[in-house]
C-alpha positions as CSV (number, residue, x, y, z in Angstrom):
1,M,0.0,0.1,0.0
2,R,0.3,2.3,-1.2
3,L,-2.2,5.1,-0.9
4,W,-1.1,8.1,0.9
5,V,-1.6,11.6,-0.4
6,A,-0.3,14.9,1.4
7,L,-3.9,15.8,2.2
8,L,-4.6,12.7,4.8
9,I,-1.1,12.9,6.4
10,V,-1.1,16.5,7.0
11,A,-5.0,16.0,8.2
12,T,-3.7,13.0,10.6
13,V,-0.8,15.0,12.1
14,L,-3.1,18.3,12.6
15,A,-5.6,16.1,14.2
16,T,-3.2,14.8,16.5
17,A,-1.8,18.1,17.3
18,C,-5.3,19.8,18.3
19,A,-6.8,17.0,20.9
20,G,-2.2,4.2,3.6
21,T,0.7,-6.3,-2.1
22,T,0.3,-7.8,-2.9
23,Q,2.3,-11.3,-3.5
24,T,2.4,-13.9,-5.9
25,A,2.7,-17.3,-5.3
26,A,2.0,-20.8,-6.4
27,S,-0.4,-22.2,-4.3
28,A,-4.2,-21.9,-5.3
29,H,-7.0,-23.6,-6.9
30,R,-7.9,-25.0,-10.2
31,S,-11.4,-26.4,-9.8
32,P,-14.3,-25.6,-7.8
33,S,-14.7,-27.2,-4.7
34,P,-18.6,-28.8,-4.0
35,N,-17.4,-29.2,-0.7
36,Q,-16.9,-25.6,0.6
37,T,-18.9,-24.4,3.9
38,A,-19.4,-20.9,5.4
39,A,-18.1,-20.4,8.6
40,A,-19.9,-18.4,10.9
41,P,-19.2,-14.7,11.6
42,T,-16.3,-13.6,14.0
43,L,-16.6,-10.6,16.6
44,L,-12.6,-9.3,16.1
45,C,-11.8,-8.4,19.8
46,F,-8.7,-5.8,20.2
47,T,-6.6,-5.8,23.3
48,A,-3.0,-4.8,24.4
49,P,-0.5,-5.8,22.4
50,P,1.8,-9.0,24.1
51,P,5.1,-8.4,25.8
52,D,7.0,-9.6,22.3
53,W,5.3,-7.3,20.2
54,A,5.5,-4.2,22.5
55,T,9.3,-4.6,22.5
56,A,9.4,-5.3,18.9
57,M,7.6,-1.8,18.0
58,A,9.4,-0.3,20.7
59,N,12.6,-1.0,19.0
60,V,13.5,1.7,16.5
61,A,15.5,0.3,13.0
62,A,15.2,4.0,12.1
63,T,14.5,7.5,13.4
64,L,14.1,10.1,10.5
65,D,14.6,13.6,11.9
66,G,12.9,15.9,10.6
67,V,11.2,14.1,8.2
68,N,7.8,12.6,7.2
69,F,7.5,9.5,6.1
70,G,4.8,7.6,4.6
71,P,5.3,3.9,3.7
72,G,4.5,2.7,0.8
73,A,5.6,-0.8,-0.4
74,I,8.1,-2.9,1.3
75,D,11.3,-5.1,-0.2
76,E,11.7,-8.4,2.2
77,Q,14.4,-9.5,0.4
78,D,16.5,-6.6,0.6
79,G,15.3,-5.1,3.9
80,V,13.7,-1.8,2.3
81,V,10.5,0.3,2.8
82,Y,9.8,2.6,0.3
83,G,7.0,6.0,0.2
84,G,6.7,9.3,0.1
85,A,9.1,11.9,2.1
86,W,8.5,15.0,3.5
87,T,10.9,17.5,4.4
88,G,11.3,21.5,4.7
89,S,12.4,22.1,1.8
90,R,11.7,18.5,-0.5
91,H,9.2,16.3,-0.7
92,M,10.5,13.2,-2.8
93,I,10.0,8.8,-3.2
94,A,12.6,7.7,-1.2
95,S,13.7,4.3,0.4
96,V,14.9,3.1,3.6
97,A,17.1,0.5,4.6
98,L,15.7,-1.5,7.7
99,S,19.1,-2.5,8.7
100,T,20.7,0.5,8.8
101,G,18.2,3.4,9.2
102,R,19.4,5.4,6.1
103,M,16.9,6.9,3.7
104,T,18.0,7.2,0.1
105,A,16.4,9.7,-2.5
106,V,14.6,7.9,-5.5
107,A,12.7,10.0,-7.5
108,P,11.3,13.7,-7.5
109,M,7.5,13.3,-6.0
110,S,4.7,15.8,-6.4
111,A,4.1,17.7,-3.1
112,S,0.7,16.0,-2.9
113,G,2.6,13.2,-2.2
114,F,1.8,9.7,-4.2
115,G,-1.9,7.8,-5.1
116,W,-0.4,4.5,-5.1
117,M,3.4,2.0,-4.2
118,T,4.0,-1.2,-4.9
119,Y,7.0,-3.3,-5.4
120,A,7.8,-6.9,-6.7
121,D,10.7,-8.7,-8.9
122,G,13.0,-5.2,-8.4
123,W,10.9,-2.8,-9.4
124,L,8.8,-0.4,-7.7
125,V,5.8,1.6,-9.4
126,W,3.8,4.5,-8.2
127,I,1.1,6.4,-9.2
128,E,0.7,10.4,-8.5
129,P,-2.6,11.9,-7.7
130,G,-4.0,13.4,-11.0
131,V,-1.3,12.2,-13.2
132,L,-2.4,9.4,-15.6
133,D,1.6,8.0,-16.3
134,L,2.7,5.5,-14.1
135,Q,6.2,5.6,-12.7
136,L,8.4,3.0,-12.9
137,W,11.8,2.4,-11.4
138,N,13.9,-0.6,-11.0
139,A,16.0,-0.9,-8.0
140,R,18.8,-2.6,-9.5
141,T,19.9,-0.3,-12.2
142,H,17.9,2.6,-11.2
143,E,16.0,3.1,-14.5
144,I,13.1,5.0,-14.5
145,R,10.5,4.7,-17.0
146,Q,7.1,6.7,-17.5
147,V,4.4,4.4,-18.9
148,A,1.5,6.5,-19.9
149,A,-2.0,5.3,-18.7
150,G,-3.9,8.0,-21.2
151,P,-4.8,9.6,-23.3
152,Q,-7.3,11.9,-21.0
153,L,-10.3,12.5,-22.4
154,Q,-11.4,16.3,-22.1
155,G,-15.3,16.6,-21.2
156,T,-15.6,13.2,-19.8
157,S,-16.1,11.9,-16.5
158,Y,-14.6,8.7,-16.0
159,L,-16.0,5.2,-14.2
160,T,-16.7,6.1,-10.5
161,G,-15.3,4.4,-8.0
162,V,-12.1,3.1,-9.8
163,F,-8.9,3.8,-8.6
164,M,-5.7,2.9,-11.0
165,N,-3.8,0.9,-8.7
166,P,-0.9,-1.1,-10.3
167,V,0.2,-4.4,-9.3
168,I,3.4,-5.9,-10.7
169,G,5.0,-9.4,-11.0
170,H,5.6,-12.3,-13.4
171,G,7.1,-9.8,-16.0
172,Y,4.6,-7.1,-16.4
173,M,2.6,-4.9,-14.3
174,A,-1.1,-4.8,-14.4
175,W,-3.7,-2.4,-13.4
176,S,-7.4,-0.8,-14.2
177,Q,-7.5,1.7,-16.8
178,Q,-10.6,4.4,-16.8
179,V,-11.5,5.0,-20.2
180,S,-15.1,6.7,-20.3
181,S,-17.8,7.3,-17.3
182,R,-19.0,3.4,-18.2
183,S,-15.8,1.6,-18.8
184,A,-12.2,0.8,-17.8
185,E,-9.6,-1.4,-19.1
186,L,-7.3,-3.8,-17.4
187,R,-4.3,-3.3,-19.4
188,V,-1.2,-5.4,-18.8
189,Y,2.6,-3.8,-19.8
190,E,5.2,-6.4,-20.5
191,L,8.7,-5.5,-18.5
192,A,10.8,-6.8,-20.9
193,T,8.7,-5.1,-23.9
194,G,6.6,-2.3,-23.1
195,H,4.1,-4.2,-24.9
196,V,0.7,-3.3,-23.6
197,T,-2.5,-5.9,-23.7
198,I,-6.2,-5.5,-23.2
199,L,-7.0,-8.6,-21.2
200,D,-10.9,-7.1,-19.9
201,S,-13.0,-3.9,-20.2
202,G,-15.9,-2.7,-18.9
203,D,-17.2,-1.6,-15.3
204,L,-14.0,-3.1,-13.5
205,G,-12.2,-2.9,-10.4
206,S,-8.3,-2.9,-10.1
207,P,-6.5,-6.2,-10.0
208,V,-4.8,-8.1,-7.3
209,F,-2.4,-11.2,-7.3
210,A,-4.0,-13.9,-4.8
211,G,-2.4,-17.7,-5.0
212,A,-1.3,-18.3,-8.3
213,D,-4.2,-16.1,-10.1
214,L,-4.4,-12.6,-10.8
215,V,-8.1,-11.3,-9.7
216,W,-10.1,-8.3,-10.6
217,T,-13.9,-7.2,-9.9
218,K,-16.4,-6.9,-13.1
219,R,-19.8,-5.7,-12.3
220,D,-22.1,-6.9,-15.7
221,A,-24.5,-4.7,-17.2
222,G,-27.5,-4.4,-15.0
223,A,-25.9,-5.8,-12.3
224,A,-26.7,-4.7,-8.4
225,H,-23.0,-5.8,-7.4
226,P,-19.4,-7.1,-9.1
227,H,-18.5,-10.4,-9.6
228,F,-14.9,-12.1,-8.9
229,V,-12.5,-12.6,-12.8
230,F,-9.3,-14.9,-12.5
231,A,-6.9,-15.5,-14.8
232,D,-3.7,-17.1,-14.7
233,A,-1.2,-14.5,-13.0
234,T,1.4,-16.6,-15.7
235,T,-0.5,-17.0,-18.7
236,L,-3.0,-14.6,-18.1
237,Q,-5.4,-17.7,-19.6
238,P,-8.6,-17.3,-17.8
239,V,-9.9,-19.6,-15.2
240,A,-12.8,-20.7,-13.2
241,A,-12.9,-19.1,-10.4
242,P,-13.7,-20.8,-7.5
243,A,-17.3,-21.9,-6.3
244,E,-17.7,-19.9,-3.2
245,L,-16.3,-16.4,-5.5
246,R,-18.7,-16.8,-8.3
247,D,-21.8,-15.2,-7.2
248,P,-22.0,-11.4,-7.4
249,R,-21.4,-9.7,-3.8
250,E,-20.7,-6.2,-2.1
251,I,-16.9,-5.6,-2.6
252,G,-15.0,-2.6,-1.8
253,F,-11.4,-2.7,-0.9
254,V,-9.7,-6.1,-2.4
255,A,-5.7,-7.3,-1.6
256,G,-4.6,-10.5,-1.9
257,A,-1.8,-13.0,-0.8
258,P,-0.3,-16.7,-1.4
259,D,-2.7,-18.2,0.1
260,R,-5.9,-15.5,0.8
261,L,-8.3,-13.1,-1.1
262,V,-9.3,-10.2,1.1
263,W,-12.0,-7.7,0.4
264,T,-14.5,-5.6,2.5
265,G,-17.9,-4.4,2.1
266,T,-18.8,-1.4,0.4
267,P,-19.7,2.2,2.4
268,G,-22.7,2.5,4.2
269,S,-23.7,-1.4,4.4
270,S,-21.3,-3.7,5.8
271,N,-18.0,-1.7,5.6
272,G,-16.7,-2.3,9.4
273,T,-16.6,-6.4,7.5
274,W,-13.8,-8.4,6.3
275,F,-14.3,-11.1,4.0
276,V,-11.6,-13.5,4.0
277,D,-10.9,-16.4,1.3
278,D,-9.0,-19.5,2.4
279,L,-8.0,-20.4,-0.7
280,A,-6.7,-23.7,-0.2
281,A,-9.9,-24.7,2.2
282,R,-12.4,-23.1,-0.3
283,T,-14.2,-21.4,2.7
284,I,-15.1,-17.9,3.2
285,R,-14.7,-16.2,6.5
286,T,-16.4,-13.3,8.0
287,Y,-14.6,-10.9,10.7
288,I,-16.7,-8.2,12.2
289,A,-15.0,-4.7,13.4
290,S,-16.9,-3.3,15.8
291,G,-15.7,0.2,15.9
292,H,-13.2,0.3,13.0
293,Y,-13.5,1.9,9.8
294,S,-12.3,-1.2,6.9
295,Q,-10.3,0.3,4.3
296,F,-7.4,0.0,2.5
297,P,-6.8,-4.1,3.4
298,Q,-3.0,-5.3,3.6
299,L,-1.8,-9.6,4.6
300,A,1.4,-10.1,6.2
301,G,0.9,-14.2,6.4
302,P,-2.4,-15.0,9.2
303,Y,-2.6,-11.0,9.5
304,L,-4.7,-8.8,8.3
305,V,-3.3,-4.8,8.3
306,W,-4.9,-1.9,7.8
307,F,-5.3,1.7,8.5
308,G,-8.4,4.0,9.2
309,A,-9.7,7.4,10.1
310,D,-8.6,7.1,13.6
311,K,-6.3,4.4,13.8
312,N,-4.4,1.9,12.4
313,S,-4.6,-2.0,13.5
314,I,-3.5,-5.6,13.1
315,V,-5.4,-8.7,13.7
316,D,-4.4,-12.4,13.7
317,L,-7.2,-14.3,11.0
318,R,-6.6,-17.4,13.1
319,S,-8.4,-16.2,16.6
320,G,-9.9,-12.8,15.8
321,A,-7.5,-11.2,18.3
322,G,-6.0,-7.8,17.1
323,I,-4.3,-5.2,18.0
324,D,-4.9,-1.0,17.6
325,L,-2.4,1.5,17.0
326,P,-2.7,4.8,17.6
327,L,-2.4,7.9,15.3
328,P,-0.3,9.9,13.7
329,G,1.7,6.5,12.3
330,Y,1.4,4.5,9.6
331,V,1.3,1.0,8.7
332,E,2.9,-1.3,6.0
333,A,2.6,-5.0,5.3
334,A,4.3,-7.9,3.1
335,G,4.9,-11.5,3.3
336,D,6.5,-12.0,6.8
337,T,6.9,-7.9,7.4
338,I,5.0,-5.2,9.7
339,V,6.5,-2.0,9.3
340,V,5.4,0.4,11.6
341,E,5.9,4.0,11.9
342,R,5.2,6.9,14.5
343,L,5.3,10.7,14.0
344,T,6.5,13.1,16.5
345,G,4.6,16.3,15.9
346,G,6.4,19.6,15.6
347,T,5.3,22.9,15.2
348,K,2.1,24.4,13.3
349,G,1.1,20.7,12.7
350,S,4.3,19.5,11.0
351,V,6.1,16.3,11.8
352,S,9.6,17.0,13.9
353,R,10.3,13.1,13.4
354,T,10.0,9.5,12.0
355,D,10.4,6.5,13.7
356,V,10.1,3.3,11.7
357,S,9.8,-0.4,13.9
358,V,9.6,-3.4,12.0
359,L,7.6,-6.7,13.0
360,H,8.3,-10.5,11.8
361,P,5.4,-11.8,13.0
362,S,6.5,-15.5,12.2
363,R,8.6,-14.4,15.4
364,L,6.5,-13.2,17.6
365,S,3.6,-14.9,19.6
366,S,0.2,-15.0,18.0
367,L,-2.4,-12.5,18.8
368,G,-5.0,-13.6,21.4
369,P,-7.5,-15.7,21.7
370,C,-10.7,-13.7,22.3
371,T,-11.6,-14.0,26.1
372,V,-14.6,-12.0,26.1
């Protein structure tokens, strides 16, 4: 994740002063199971972090003085977190080495921040608010590419509710590109050749990688709700959706991982509910988060991570137990890594310091169980 703009960050800091991978894997379905079951809803509980979690979060891997750093993507292999950095005089896309705490500039950034960011296979991709071009950066060669995602249609309202949130992996980048008020195209950009293929069109949502597939949402003409569409992530050939995911349903924010697909309901209806499909068991589990705004999900193994308007949250999907992290601060997750950042406010709502901590959940105790 990916989604950070300057207004969101500034609003968070001001509010506090006055009172933001998807991964690929080979494990996935290839035929529907007739025995999928629906599990009873789980009411999430939130408690104080266990001692080892508290210790890990208190262990600062990087202290960025005079910097407001909003994370957007994690390179687990090299131990790097990427994001947007605001200092007193500069704003840039930057990397922070989690082993040394050193921040390095990657590319210039608009004062408005970045709208989406993700990393995989040595490539970082981000977009800037209001700009149709996708920005690609190679971590090894430092090559920067701008991939045109237009053209801008004059006088045309684009399909509402659709965000240009790219994913990258398997030698390509894919995103849902709005082309009119009624339609978007799922575009695939080959990193080796620069060739662009249109994989699907219509009322589409942004793609994610889940299991061995590329997955996106599509609302058919006249339908009240969208449904999930699956394609093999390597060949890009259509594959059947698992039986439990074929029907149209409320779908808000979506995230994928090697073994799970997660989504929210839609705002104003079931937004406080998380839906998680265990791709191996082919079972959808429902989690109800009372008092939490469900948005921008990320997955780190069996942990669901998200940031809301008033707090950030981490939940162990096995127990339904979680912890809330107060604002101002950020969270970012991928694989077996969760980056937690805490901001220290300065004068007039500014940020005087960003402290970065790193959690590896597999090395920590599990959260829970819920006792109530």
